[in-house]
C-alpha positions as CSV (number, residue, x, y, z in Angstrom):
1,M,-1.4,7.8,-3.3
2,G,-2.2,9.8,-6.4
3,G,-5.7,12.4,-6.4
4,D,-6.7,13.2,-3.3
5,W,-7.6,11.8,0.2
6,A,-10.9,11.5,-0.7
7,N,-10.8,9.9,-3.4
8,P,-7.0,7.9,-4.4
9,H,-6.2,7.0,-7.9
10,W,-4.4,4.6,-6.7
11,K,-2.4,3.3,-3.6
12,A,1.3,2.1,-2.5
13,R,1.8,0.4,0.6
14,F,5.4,-1.2,1.5
15,T,5.7,-4.1,4.3
16,R,8.4,-3.8,6.6
17,G,9.7,-6.8,4.8
18,A,10.3,-4.6,1.5
19,P,13.9,-4.2,0.6
20,A,14.8,-0.4,0.9
21,T,16.3,-0.5,-2.5
22,L,13.0,-1.3,-3.9
23,V,11.2,1.5,-1.7
24,A,14.3,3.9,-2.7
25,A,13.9,3.1,-6.7
26,F,9.8,3.8,-6.4
27,T,10.4,6.7,-4.5
28,A,12.9,8.5,-6.9
29,S,10.7,7.3,-10.1
30,L,8.0,9.3,-8.3
31,I,10.2,12.4,-8.6
32,S,11.7,11.9,-11.4
33,T,11.2,14.5,-14.1
34,E,11.8,12.9,-16.7
35,P,8.9,12.7,-19.3
36,L,6.9,9.1,-19.2
37,H,6.7,8.1,-22.7
38,R,3.2,6.5,-23.3
39,A,0.8,5.8,-26.5
40,V,-2.3,7.9,-25.7
41,K,-4.2,4.4,-26.0
42,D,-2.2,3.3,-22.9
43,V,-3.9,6.4,-20.8
44,P,-7.4,5.7,-19.2
45,L,-10.1,8.0,-21.0
46,D,-10.7,10.0,-17.8
47,F,-7.6,11.1,-17.7
48,R,-6.4,11.8,-21.1
49,H,-7.6,15.6,-20.3
50,S,-4.7,16.0,-18.2
51,L,-1.9,14.9,-20.5
52,Y,0.3,17.0,-21.9
53,M,1.8,16.1,-25.2
54,A,4.7,17.0,-26.6
55,A,6.3,16.4,-29.6
56,A,8.1,13.2,-30.1
57,T,12.0,13.6,-30.5
58,A,14.7,11.4,-31.8
59,H,17.2,10.3,-29.0
60,Q,20.4,11.8,-29.0
61,P,23.3,9.9,-28.0
62,A,25.7,11.1,-25.4
63,A,28.7,12.6,-26.6
64,V,32.0,10.9,-26.4
65,P,34.7,12.7,-24.5
66,P,38.3,12.9,-26.2
67,S,40.9,10.1,-25.7
68,A,43.7,11.7,-23.4
69,G,46.4,10.3,-25.9
70,P,48.2,11.8,-28.5
71,A,46.2,12.1,-31.9
72,P,46.3,8.8,-34.0
73,G,48.7,9.1,-36.6
74,R,51.2,11.2,-34.7
75,T,54.4,11.0,-33.4
76,R,56.8,12.5,-30.8
């Protein structure tokens, strides 16, 4: 549930038949510290005052680990 108990912003309920993997994925998304990327126009006007705006950055690919074999062009 979002907001406070007296005036929630939203609620989530799962039935007993809900797959455990679905509940786990949903819960993990709530505790994630990864920023949520959204356009300001996608956020309701009433909630825009509580947004944290960050400058856009280019996504940097993960570093590729060096190969375990010998360097190319070298012989033993």
